[in-house]
N, C-alpha and C positions, 0 to 999 in steps of 0.2 A: 366706373369701368375698371377692369382689371387687365393688366398686360402680363403675358407669360413669355419668358424667353428661355429656350432650351439650349443646352450645350452638352458636349461630351461624346457625341457620336463619332464614328470613324470606321476604319477598316480593321478587322481583327481576324485571326485564324480560328478555325474550329477548336473549341476547348478553352479559348481565351476569355478575358473579362473586359468589361467596360463599365464605367459609372456615368450615368446621365444625371444632369442637374437641371432644375427648372426654378427660375426665380420669378416670384410674383411681385408686381408693383401696382400702385394705384389704390383702389378701394379694397385693400386686402382684409380690412376688418370684417367684411361681409362673408368671407370665405369659411366654409365648413368642411370641405373635402378637396382633395387633389388626387390626380392619378395620371397614368400613362396608357396611351393607346398606340397601336402600330398598324401600319398599312403596307402590305407587301404588293408588288406589282400585280395587277389584275385581280386583286382580292379586296374584300371589304375591310374597313377599319374595324379593329377588334380591341377590346379591353385587355391590357396586359396586367395592370395592378392598380389598386386605388387604396387610399388611406383617408379615413375621416379624422376630423380634429378631436373626436372622442377616442381615437386609437384603433378603431376597427379597420381591418385590412381585407382586401379581396384580390385574389390572384386567378389568372387563367390557369386551367389545369396543365397546359403545356409548359408553364414556367415555374410551377410549384417546386420548391426545393433547389431552384437555380437562381431565381431572381428575388431580391428583397427591396421593398419600398420603405422609405423612411422620410421623416420630415424634421426640419430645423425651424421651429416656430419663430425664433429670434431673427432668423435670416429670411423668413418667408420663402423658404426653399424646400423643394421635395426632391429626393434622390431616387434613382433606380440602379441598384447594384446588380449587374448581370454577370453571372459566372457560368462556366461550362457552356459557352455559346455554341449554337448549332447553325448551319446554313439556313435553316427554316426560320431563324430569328431575324433574318435580313428584312429590312423595311424602313419606312420613315416612322420615327417615333414622335408622337405628339403628346405634349403636356396638356392636361385639362384641369379646370377648377370649377367648383360648384358652391353656390350659396346655401345649399342644404347638405345634410350629412348623408350624401348619396354615395353608394359604393360603385356607382357608374357616373362619375362627375361629367358634366358637359355644358355648363353655362358659358365658360370661356375656354379658348383654345390658343395654343401657341402655334408657331409657324412650322415646327417640326425639325427634327435632326435625323440625318441618315445614318443607319447602322448597317454595315455590310459584313457578313461573316463568310469568309472564304473556306472552301473545302480542301 
């Protein structure tokens, strides 16, 4: 089993920045990809960004050029640097991990961290 713990969410004004972190523990040797999803009130969960352990990345069109996903393999941690935040970026952000090199990871999930962008 793999446990994922997110941190770094909070309240920020439009145009501001936040960095989310997700630490993986447990059977991390099986992991091949990690990523971030978000869910806004009344909407379906959507992929924000993902990174495979081979280095491939995948971003939602709405965040390209503003968000950057990265990974620290030594710390079993994936980061999401979010710049130029907009109110529509508001939602619960979930970390996900996968045992395959999937650009839409989803074998394991964290509990989520709230991001609120005020206008």
